N, C-alpha and C positions, 0 to 999 in steps of 0.2 A: 368786887365788881364783876370779874370774869367767872366767879363760882356759879352765879345764876345762869350764865350762858352755857357753861359746861354741863350743868344739871339738865337744862332744856335739851341740849343735844343728845345726852345719854338717854333721855326719856322719849325722844322723838322717834317714831317708827317710819323709817325711810321706805318701807315696802308698800305702804298704803298711799294711794294717789291723793294729792292735796285737792282742795276745793277747786282750784284753778285748772287742774288737769281733768276734772270730771266733765266740764262743759267747755268744749273746744269750739271757738267761733269759726264759722266758715270764712275763708278769705274773700274779700271783696274783689270784684273784677277790676282790673286796671282801667283807669280812665282812658278814653279814646282821645288820642292826640291827632289833630288834623294837620296835614302838611301845609305849611305856610310858604308863600313864595320866598325866593332868596332875599334875605334881609340886606340892608345897606352896609352892615358891618362885616360882611363876608366878601372877600375878593378872591376869586378862583377857589372858593371853598376853604380858605385858610383862616385860622384864628389870628388875632392880632400878634400873638407871640410868634407864630409861625411866619407871618409876613415880615416881622422884624428880623428874624434869623435869616430868612431868604434874602432880604435886602442887604444885611450885613455880609453874608457870604458873597453876594454879587459885588459889593464894593471892594472886598478883599481881593477877589479874583481880578477885577479891573486894575487895581493898584499893582498887583503882581505882574500882570501882562504889560502894563505901562512901564514899570521898572525894568522888566526884561528887555523891552524895546529900546529903552534909553541905554542900557548896558551894551546891547548889540551894536547900536549905532555909534557908541562912544561919546554920547552927549551927556552922560551922567558924570558929574564932577564930585569927587570925594572931598 
């Protein structure tokens, strides 16, 4: 099975360009993208994942400040 592949590799001349390398296509210009107005799924330019992380960090900060206030005033019961 592999003998034919080995024989083909030994006979192949790597110095000659292949047919695909002789005719190189010119790259097509990139399509022009028009700027669209801010879509409804963007808030402050944030993606949904970024908004979730921001709200999660805000919630944790509020919980910590609230717990610190309860500890300082002595109203936190263990």
